[in-house]
BALOBA-1460 file (C-alpha; in Angstrom, 3 decimals):
// residues 290
<rec num="1" residu="m" x="-37.456" y="-22.929" z="10.378"/>
<rec num="2" residu="p" x="-37.310" y="-22.570" z="13.948"/>
<rec num="3" residu="l" x="-38.329" y="-19.920" z="16.256"/>
<rec num="4" residu="p" x="-37.534" y="-17.543" z="16.510"/>
<rec num="5" residu="s" x="-38.391" y="-15.938" z="12.970"/>
<rec num="6" residu="p" x="-35.756" y="-13.389" z="11.420"/>
<rec num="7" residu="l" x="-35.767" y="-9.793" z="11.798"/>
<rec num="8" residu="q" x="-34.612" y="-7.995" z="8.574"/>
<rec num="9" residu="e" x="-33.070" y="-4.457" z="8.453"/>
<rec num="10" residu="t" x="-34.994" y="-3.213" z="5.581"/>
<rec num="11" residu="e" x="-33.779" y="0.186" z="3.622"/>
<rec num="12" residu="d" x="-36.666" y="2.174" z="2.241"/>
<rec num="13" residu="e" x="-36.138" y="5.927" z="1.471"/>
<rec num="14" residu="r" x="-39.831" y="5.976" z="2.764"/>
<rec num="15" residu="f" x="-38.597" y="5.679" z="6.362"/>
<rec num="16" residu="t" x="-34.831" y="7.213" z="5.906"/>
<rec num="17" residu="k" x="-36.054" y="10.528" z="5.520"/>
<rec num="18" residu="h" x="-37.814" y="10.746" z="8.386"/>
<rec num="19" residu="g" x="-35.176" y="9.241" z="10.754"/>
<rec num="20" residu="v" x="-36.926" y="5.770" z="11.272"/>
<rec num="21" residu="r" x="-35.247" y="2.337" z="11.408"/>
<rec num="22" residu="l" x="-37.362" y="-0.076" z="9.641"/>
<rec num="23" residu="l" x="-37.112" y="-3.967" z="10.342"/>
<rec num="24" residu="l" x="-39.164" y="-6.736" z="8.765"/>
<rec num="25" residu="k" x="-40.264" y="-9.724" z="11.557"/>
<rec num="26" residu="r" x="-40.418" y="-11.929" z="9.149"/>
<rec num="27" residu="d" x="-43.192" y="-14.646" z="10.669"/>
<rec num="28" residu="d" x="-44.088" y="-15.690" z="7.066"/>
<rec num="29" residu="l" x="-41.168" y="-18.073" z="7.440"/>
<rec num="30" residu="i" x="-41.737" y="-19.977" z="10.158"/>
<rec num="31" residu="d" x="-43.736" y="-22.946" z="8.827"/>
<rec num="32" residu="p" x="-44.223" y="-23.768" z="5.198"/>
<rec num="33" residu="t" x="-47.891" y="-25.357" z="6.247"/>
<rec num="34" residu="l" x="-49.026" y="-23.306" z="9.396"/>
<rec num="35" residu="i" x="-47.969" y="-20.024" z="7.807"/>
<rec num="36" residu="g" x="-46.751" y="-16.926" z="9.376"/>
<rec num="37" residu="n" x="-48.803" y="-15.810" z="13.028"/>
<rec num="38" residu="k" x="-50.875" y="-19.135" z="12.367"/>
<rec num="39" residu="y" x="-48.220" y="-21.287" z="13.384"/>
<rec num="40" residu="r" x="-48.079" y="-18.995" z="16.644"/>
<rec num="41" residu="k" x="-52.063" y="-19.164" z="17.056"/>
<rec num="42" residu="l" x="-52.765" y="-23.013" z="15.893"/>
<rec num="43" residu="t" x="-49.656" y="-25.096" z="17.442"/>
<rec num="44" residu="p" x="-51.097" y="-24.230" z="20.897"/>
<rec num="45" residu="n" x="-54.792" y="-25.293" z="19.766"/>
<rec num="46" residu="l" x="-53.563" y="-28.385" z="18.245"/>
<rec num="47" residu="r" x="-52.231" y="-29.875" z="21.170"/>
<rec num="48" residu="a" x="-54.880" y="-29.109" z="23.240"/>
<rec num="49" residu="a" x="-57.141" y="-30.693" z="20.571"/>
<rec num="50" residu="a" x="-55.256" y="-33.924" z="21.595"/>
<rec num="51" residu="g" x="-56.310" y="-35.502" z="18.153"/>
<rec num="52" residu="r" x="-59.957" y="-34.699" z="18.474"/>
<rec num="53" residu="p" x="-61.672" y="-33.099" z="15.211"/>
<rec num="54" residu="i" x="-60.792" y="-29.674" z="15.583"/>
<rec num="55" residu="l" x="-64.020" y="-27.094" z="14.493"/>
<rec num="56" residu="t" x="-63.413" y="-24.072" z="13.294"/>
<rec num="57" residu="f" x="-65.334" y="-21.079" z="11.384"/>
<rec num="58" residu="g" x="-64.217" y="-18.549" z="8.462"/>
<rec num="59" residu="g" x="-65.611" y="-16.705" z="5.135"/>
<rec num="60" residu="a" x="-65.062" y="-17.797" z="1.751"/>
<rec num="61" residu="y" x="-61.140" y="-16.169" z="1.857"/>
<rec num="62" residu="s" x="-60.622" y="-17.089" z="5.356"/>
<rec num="63" residu="n" x="-56.839" y="-17.631" z="5.873"/>
<rec num="64" residu="h" x="-57.719" y="-19.337" z="9.138"/>
<rec num="65" residu="l" x="-59.627" y="-21.560" z="7.325"/>
<rec num="66" residu="r" x="-57.033" y="-22.582" z="4.859"/>
<rec num="67" residu="a" x="-54.208" y="-22.847" z="7.605"/>
<rec num="68" residu="t" x="-56.357" y="-25.212" z="9.685"/>
<rec num="69" residu="a" x="-57.063" y="-27.837" z="6.557"/>
<rec num="70" residu="s" x="-53.101" y="-27.283" z="6.320"/>
<rec num="71" residu="a" x="-51.978" y="-27.892" z="9.771"/>
<rec num="72" residu="g" x="-55.232" y="-31.039" z="10.226"/>
<rec num="73" residu="h" x="-53.752" y="-32.632" z="6.713"/>
<rec num="74" residu="a" x="-50.119" y="-32.522" z="8.149"/>
<rec num="75" residu="l" x="-50.624" y="-33.679" z="11.205"/>
<rec num="76" residu="s" x="-53.971" y="-36.207" z="10.561"/>
<rec num="77" residu="v" x="-56.306" y="-34.540" z="12.370"/>
<rec num="78" residu="p" x="-60.048" y="-34.140" z="11.232"/>
<rec num="79" residu="t" x="-61.462" y="-30.694" z="10.672"/>
<rec num="80" residu="i" x="-64.623" y="-28.761" z="9.732"/>
<rec num="81" residu="g" x="-64.687" y="-25.754" z="8.722"/>
<rec num="82" residu="v" x="-68.301" y="-23.905" z="9.433"/>
<rec num="83" residu="v" x="-68.320" y="-21.622" z="6.801"/>
<rec num="84" residu="r" x="-70.483" y="-18.177" z="6.744"/>
<rec num="85" residu="g" x="-72.928" y="-17.963" z="4.070"/>
<rec num="86" residu="d" x="-75.428" y="-20.870" z="3.524"/>
<rec num="87" residu="e" x="-75.728" y="-19.357" z="-0.316"/>
<rec num="88" residu="l" x="-72.188" y="-20.592" z="-1.080"/>
<rec num="89" residu="a" x="-73.311" y="-24.221" z="-1.045"/>
<rec num="90" residu="a" x="-74.681" y="-24.435" z="-4.344"/>
<rec num="91" residu="r" x="-71.539" y="-22.506" z="-6.165"/>
<rec num="92" residu="p" x="-68.041" y="-24.236" z="-7.192"/>
<rec num="93" residu="l" x="-65.650" y="-23.487" z="-4.750"/>
<rec num="94" residu="n" x="-63.600" y="-20.523" z="-4.589"/>
<rec num="95" residu="p" x="-59.900" y="-21.096" z="-4.938"/>
<rec num="96" residu="s" x="-59.387" y="-20.479" z="-1.260"/>
<rec num="97" residu="l" x="-61.963" y="-23.391" z="0.038"/>
<rec num="98" residu="a" x="-61.092" y="-25.401" z="-2.597"/>
<rec num="99" residu="h" x="-57.601" y="-25.710" z="-0.915"/>
<rec num="100" residu="c" x="-59.384" y="-26.106" z="2.088"/>
<rec num="101" residu="a" x="-61.590" y="-29.142" z="0.719"/>
<rec num="102" residu="a" x="-58.360" y="-30.491" z="-1.047"/>
<rec num="103" residu="h" x="-56.494" y="-30.637" z="2.292"/>
<rec num="104" residu="g" x="-59.046" y="-33.375" z="3.785"/>
<rec num="105" residu="m" x="-61.711" y="-30.424" z="5.715"/>
<rec num="106" residu="r" x="-65.154" y="-30.794" z="5.969"/>
<rec num="107" residu="l" x="-67.147" y="-27.913" z="4.784"/>
<rec num="108" residu="h" x="-70.311" y="-26.847" z="6.426"/>
<rec num="109" residu="f" x="-71.962" y="-23.551" z="5.359"/>
<rec num="110" residu="t" x="-74.101" y="-21.957" z="7.743"/>
<rec num="111" residu="d" x="-76.755" y="-19.309" z="7.037"/>
<rec num="112" residu="r" x="-75.259" y="-15.856" z="8.019"/>
<rec num="113" residu="a" x="-77.524" y="-14.650" z="10.943"/>
<rec num="114" residu="t" x="-76.418" y="-18.009" z="12.573"/>
<rec num="115" residu="y" x="-73.289" y="-17.224" z="12.103"/>
<rec num="116" residu="r" x="-73.055" y="-13.894" z="13.874"/>
<rec num="117" residu="r" x="-74.734" y="-16.060" z="16.416"/>
<rec num="118" residu="k" x="-72.195" y="-18.715" z="17.160"/>
<rec num="119" residu="a" x="-71.282" y="-17.725" z="20.306"/>
<rec num="120" residu="d" x="-74.049" y="-18.313" z="21.540"/>
<rec num="121" residu="p" x="-74.151" y="-21.716" z="23.555"/>
<rec num="122" residu="d" x="-77.344" y="-22.628" z="22.269"/>
<rec num="123" residu="t" x="-76.626" y="-21.887" z="18.808"/>
<rec num="124" residu="l" x="-72.936" y="-23.321" z="18.704"/>
<rec num="125" residu="a" x="-74.506" y="-26.569" z="19.908"/>
<rec num="126" residu="r" x="-77.069" y="-26.839" z="17.280"/>
<rec num="127" residu="i" x="-74.362" y="-25.979" z="14.712"/>
<rec num="128" residu="l" x="-72.142" y="-29.064" z="15.653"/>
<rec num="129" residu="r" x="-75.344" y="-31.468" z="15.821"/>
<rec num="130" residu="e" x="-75.691" y="-29.783" z="12.253"/>
<rec num="131" residu="a" x="-72.143" y="-30.604" z="11.538"/>
<rec num="132" residu="h" x="-72.009" y="-33.798" z="12.913"/>
<rec num="133" residu="a" x="-69.327" y="-32.625" z="15.099"/>
<rec num="134" residu="e" x="-70.578" y="-32.687" z="18.303"/>
<rec num="135" residu="d" x="-67.148" y="-34.315" z="19.736"/>
<rec num="136" residu="a" x="-65.284" y="-31.846" z="17.998"/>
<rec num="137" residu="y" x="-62.493" y="-28.816" z="19.547"/>
<rec num="138" residu="v" x="-64.364" y="-25.605" z="18.750"/>
<rec num="139" residu="v" x="-61.754" y="-23.158" z="18.029"/>
<rec num="140" residu="p" x="-63.229" y="-19.371" z="17.361"/>
<rec num="141" residu="e" x="-62.804" y="-17.318" z="13.509"/>
<rec num="142" residu="g" x="-59.220" y="-16.385" z="13.293"/>
<rec num="143" residu="g" x="-57.709" y="-18.520" z="15.667"/>
<rec num="144" residu="s" x="-58.000" y="-16.274" z="18.443"/>
<rec num="145" residu="n" x="-58.815" y="-17.395" z="21.984"/>
<rec num="146" residu="a" x="-56.767" y="-17.987" z="25.169"/>
<rec num="147" residu="a" x="-54.794" y="-20.422" z="23.790"/>
<rec num="148" residu="a" x="-53.625" y="-18.765" z="20.887"/>
<rec num="149" residu="v" x="-53.326" y="-15.221" z="22.348"/>
<rec num="150" residu="r" x="-50.592" y="-17.150" z="24.822"/>
<rec num="151" residu="g" x="-48.871" y="-18.536" z="22.247"/>
<rec num="152" residu="c" x="-48.274" y="-15.303" z="20.251"/>
<rec num="153" residu="r" x="-46.810" y="-14.148" z="23.398"/>
<rec num="154" residu="a" x="-43.490" y="-15.365" z="22.522"/>
<rec num="155" residu="l" x="-43.846" y="-12.850" z="19.221"/>
<rec num="156" residu="g" x="-43.287" y="-9.992" z="21.319"/>
<rec num="157" residu="e" x="-40.136" y="-11.421" z="23.683"/>
<rec num="158" residu="e" x="-38.670" y="-12.236" z="20.281"/>
<rec num="159" residu="l" x="-37.753" y="-8.605" z="19.435"/>
<rec num="160" residu="p" x="-34.799" y="-6.848" z="20.841"/>
<rec num="161" residu="e" x="-34.718" y="-4.168" z="23.354"/>
<rec num="162" residu="d" x="-34.075" y="-1.620" z="20.696"/>
<rec num="163" residu="v" x="-37.325" y="-1.865" z="18.732"/>
<rec num="164" residu="d" x="-39.395" y="0.959" z="19.845"/>
<rec num="165" residu="v" x="-42.925" y="-0.218" z="17.802"/>
<rec num="166" residu="a" x="-43.597" y="-3.119" z="16.901"/>
<rec num="167" residu="v" x="-46.773" y="-3.085" z="13.708"/>
<rec num="168" residu="l" x="-49.107" y="-5.665" z="12.299"/>
<rec num="169" residu="a" x="-52.194" y="-6.348" z="10.703"/>
<rec num="170" residu="c" x="-55.188" y="-7.460" z="13.157"/>
<rec num="171" residu="g" x="-58.043" y="-9.838" z="11.834"/>
<rec num="172" residu="t" x="-59.628" y="-10.772" z="14.907"/>
<rec num="173" residu="g" x="-56.443" y="-9.269" z="17.210"/>
<rec num="174" residu="g" x="-55.495" y="-12.425" z="18.694"/>
<rec num="175" residu="t" x="-51.840" y="-12.193" z="17.469"/>
<rec num="176" residu="l" x="-51.588" y="-8.203" z="18.610"/>
<rec num="177" residu="a" x="-52.861" y="-9.331" z="22.287"/>
<rec num="178" residu="g" x="-50.377" y="-11.594" z="22.710"/>
<rec num="179" residu="l" x="-47.767" y="-9.722" z="20.954"/>
<rec num="180" residu="a" x="-48.241" y="-6.616" z="23.475"/>
<rec num="181" residu="a" x="-47.988" y="-9.052" z="26.191"/>
<rec num="182" residu="g" x="-44.850" y="-10.163" z="24.945"/>
<rec num="183" residu="l" x="-42.876" y="-6.892" z="25.332"/>
<rec num="184" residu="r" x="-40.645" y="-5.101" z="27.252"/>
<rec num="185" residu="q" x="-41.439" y="-2.421" z="29.385"/>
<rec num="186" residu="g" x="-41.496" y="0.644" z="26.913"/>
<rec num="187" residu="q" x="-42.149" y="-0.803" z="23.644"/>
<rec num="188" residu="q" x="-45.205" y="-0.006" z="21.910"/>
<rec num="189" residu="a" x="-47.881" y="-2.262" z="19.737"/>
<rec num="190" residu="l" x="-49.649" y="-0.657" z="16.783"/>
<rec num="191" residu="g" x="-52.732" y="-2.540" z="14.990"/>
<rec num="192" residu="i" x="-53.492" y="-1.853" z="11.547"/>
<rec num="193" residu="p" x="-57.291" y="-3.840" z="11.612"/>
<rec num="194" residu="v" x="-57.953" y="-4.623" z="8.104"/>
<rec num="195" residu="l" x="-62.216" y="-4.862" z="8.838"/>
<rec num="196" residu="k" x="-64.481" y="-2.508" z="9.377"/>
<rec num="197" residu="g" x="-65.751" y="-1.816" z="13.134"/>
<rec num="198" residu="d" x="-65.268" y="-0.530" z="16.419"/>
<rec num="199" residu="f" x="-65.488" y="-4.030" z="17.953"/>
<rec num="200" residu="l" x="-61.533" y="-4.732" z="17.863"/>
<rec num="201" residu="t" x="-60.183" y="-3.276" z="21.158"/>
<rec num="202" residu="a" x="-63.069" y="-4.778" z="23.384"/>
<rec num="203" residu="d" x="-62.339" y="-8.143" z="21.743"/>
<rec num="204" residu="i" x="-58.562" y="-7.463" z="22.671"/>
<rec num="205" residu="r" x="-59.261" y="-6.588" z="25.976"/>
<rec num="206" residu="a" x="-61.467" y="-9.762" z="26.381"/>
<rec num="207" residu="l" x="-58.558" y="-12.021" z="25.211"/>
<rec num="208" residu="h" x="-56.283" y="-10.480" z="27.423"/>
<rec num="209" residu="q" x="-58.506" y="-10.839" z="30.291"/>
<rec num="210" residu="a" x="-58.901" y="-14.433" z="29.449"/>
<rec num="211" residu="a" x="-55.201" y="-15.438" z="28.564"/>
<rec num="212" residu="f" x="-53.814" y="-12.909" z="31.501"/>
<rec num="213" residu="g" x="-56.087" y="-12.271" z="34.056"/>
<rec num="214" residu="g" x="-55.512" y="-8.579" z="33.105"/>
<rec num="215" residu="q" x="-54.572" y="-5.615" z="30.814"/>
<rec num="216" residu="f" x="-52.046" y="-4.186" z="28.993"/>
<rec num="217" residu="a" x="-51.872" y="-0.601" z="28.010"/>
<rec num="218" residu="n" x="-48.882" y="-0.771" z="25.524"/>
<rec num="219" residu="w" x="-51.204" y="-0.953" z="22.108"/>
<rec num="220" residu="r" x="-53.358" y="0.717" z="20.382"/>
<rec num="221" residu="l" x="-55.178" y="0.471" z="16.864"/>
<rec num="222" residu="d" x="-54.966" y="2.718" z="14.004"/>
<rec num="223" residu="p" x="-58.478" y="1.624" z="12.127"/>
<rec num="224" residu="r" x="-58.519" y="3.880" z="9.195"/>
<rec num="225" residu="f" x="-56.531" y="1.661" z="6.415"/>
<rec num="226" residu="h" x="-58.984" y="-1.300" z="5.808"/>
<rec num="227" residu="f" x="-59.402" y="-0.489" z="1.985"/>
<rec num="228" residu="g" x="-63.411" y="-1.078" z="2.079"/>
<rec num="229" residu="g" x="-62.852" y="-4.503" z="4.750"/>
<rec num="230" residu="y" x="-61.589" y="-7.772" z="4.601"/>
<rec num="231" residu="a" x="-61.044" y="-9.381" z="1.477"/>
<rec num="232" residu="r" x="-61.274" y="-5.926" z="-0.468"/>
<rec num="233" residu="t" x="-58.494" y="-3.871" z="-2.174"/>
<rec num="234" residu="t" x="-58.467" y="-1.214" z="-4.618"/>
<rec num="235" residu="p" x="-55.909" y="-0.333" z="-7.543"/>
<rec num="236" residu="e" x="-54.292" y="2.072" z="-5.075"/>
<rec num="237" residu="l" x="-53.585" y="-1.021" z="-3.174"/>
<rec num="238" residu="e" x="-52.305" y="-2.908" z="-5.372"/>
<rec num="239" residu="a" x="-49.761" y="-0.468" z="-6.823"/>
<rec num="240" residu="f" x="-48.397" y="-0.073" z="-3.470"/>
<rec num="241" residu="a" x="-48.034" y="-4.087" z="-2.592"/>
<rec num="242" residu="r" x="-46.589" y="-4.161" z="-6.087"/>
<rec num="243" residu="d" x="-44.220" y="-1.228" z="-5.293"/>
<rec num="244" residu="f" x="-42.938" y="-2.727" z="-2.223"/>
<rec num="245" residu="e" x="-42.195" y="-5.921" z="-4.183"/>
<rec num="246" residu="n" x="-40.074" y="-4.581" z="-6.422"/>
<rec num="247" residu="r" x="-38.510" y="-2.652" z="-3.774"/>
<rec num="248" residu="h" x="-37.419" y="-5.500" z="-1.625"/>
<rec num="249" residu="g" x="-38.042" y="-8.478" z="-3.226"/>
<rec num="250" residu="l" x="-40.799" y="-9.401" z="-0.498"/>
<rec num="251" residu="p" x="-44.092" y="-11.436" z="-1.793"/>
<rec num="252" residu="v" x="-46.684" y="-8.868" z="-0.257"/>
<rec num="253" residu="e" x="-49.729" y="-10.850" z="1.101"/>
<rec num="254" residu="r" x="-52.966" y="-8.282" z="-0.641"/>
<rec num="255" residu="l" x="-55.367" y="-8.980" z="2.629"/>
<rec num="256" residu="y" x="-53.541" y="-8.120" z="5.903"/>
<rec num="257" residu="v" x="-50.002" y="-7.566" z="4.978"/>
<rec num="258" residu="a" x="-50.176" y="-4.942" z="2.140"/>
<rec num="259" residu="k" x="-52.671" y="-2.886" z="4.536"/>
<rec num="260" residu="m" x="-50.116" y="-3.092" z="7.194"/>
<rec num="261" residu="l" x="-47.277" y="-1.661" z="4.819"/>
<rec num="262" residu="y" x="-49.319" y="1.438" z="3.312"/>
<rec num="263" residu="g" x="-50.377" y="2.106" z="7.028"/>
<rec num="264" residu="l" x="-47.024" y="2.078" z="7.892"/>
<rec num="265" residu="v" x="-45.170" y="4.280" z="5.172"/>
<rec num="266" residu="a" x="-48.441" y="6.471" z="5.435"/>
<rec num="267" residu="l" x="-48.101" y="6.575" z="9.257"/>
<rec num="268" residu="t" x="-44.485" y="7.647" z="8.917"/>
<rec num="269" residu="a" x="-44.743" y="10.777" z="6.566"/>
<rec num="270" residu="e" x="-47.488" y="12.161" z="8.957"/>
<rec num="271" residu="g" x="-44.839" y="11.873" z="11.416"/>
<rec num="272" residu="a" x="-46.611" y="9.433" z="13.803"/>
<rec num="273" residu="f" x="-42.626" y="8.068" z="14.645"/>
<rec num="274" residu="a" x="-40.407" y="10.541" z="16.386"/>
<rec num="275" residu="r" x="-36.454" y="10.607" z="14.848"/>
<rec num="276" residu="g" x="-34.955" y="7.672" z="15.799"/>
<rec num="277" residu="t" x="-37.575" y="5.415" z="15.986"/>
<rec num="278" residu="t" x="-36.956" y="1.430" z="15.487"/>
<rec num="279" residu="v" x="-40.227" y="0.190" z="14.166"/>
<rec num="280" residu="a" x="-40.690" y="-3.620" z="13.499"/>
<rec num="281" residu="a" x="-43.287" y="-4.747" z="11.042"/>
<rec num="282" residu="v" x="-44.604" y="-7.979" z="11.366"/>
<rec num="283" residu="i" x="-44.966" y="-10.167" z="7.924"/>
<rec num="284" residu="t" x="-47.797" y="-12.055" z="9.560"/>
<rec num="285" residu="g" x="-48.400" y="-13.962" z="5.474"/>
<rec num="286" residu="t" x="-47.933" y="-15.047" z="2.008"/>
<rec num="287" residu="p" x="-50.091" y="-14.507" z="-1.279"/>
<rec num="288" residu="f" x="-52.329" y="-16.946" z="-1.497"/>
<rec num="289" residu="p" x="-51.918" y="-19.237" z="-3.474"/>
<rec num="290" residu="a" x="-48.107" y="-19.777" z="-1.780"/>
């Protein structure tokens, strides 16, 4: 499906009773291989790689690793995934990593201490040597770099002027950074982090500086809806996601999209949005396996 992705009006009494109009920005329909925001983030990096192997990073359940493996397979570009946790090397591959391997990604497992230091130039050079990938084009964890952020700017530009707030789930912050940069004056972006910790604000500011040479003041984060952290869910979140699916016929991805939608319902109930507000919720992916 060519860009822009569809924008769907959605009737839900949890919003209408507060005078809030809900739209779903269906980035999950962009491309069957590069699902959701991964299309916007990885496409400019694939161009920049110019045929070189792509090396990137992720945990055992990383959506980004799966998307990179799928894209590399589709375009015949070699991919290497550096996986957090060398103890995983001796275990059977989980479905997420099995998907990566089946799509041609060469997996390199590294210990967690080294993984935490991967941004250090000397550590990165050692990882590249150990992975036999010194010639690779390196894409950071989550795919968030200046090229990805500029690619995501179109997400904000695609939203019509009657959208007041755009909401999406955040992992590494690149999609939110690009979204905020593409919004019109007066529009706001709200990010729902799916990881615990207070690092994301600084990371988004750094991405804005790297991609555009300046800062934007039209975005904020609400960190209350991570449900324990990345790849964590609870029975409450599972029940919410099933209910949303039944109400709207939308397959709800649990690790990102469900947390964003849950947070959006909670914020609306709290009165966070004035009556008459139009909210666009960005559906950034589909359930795995898709």
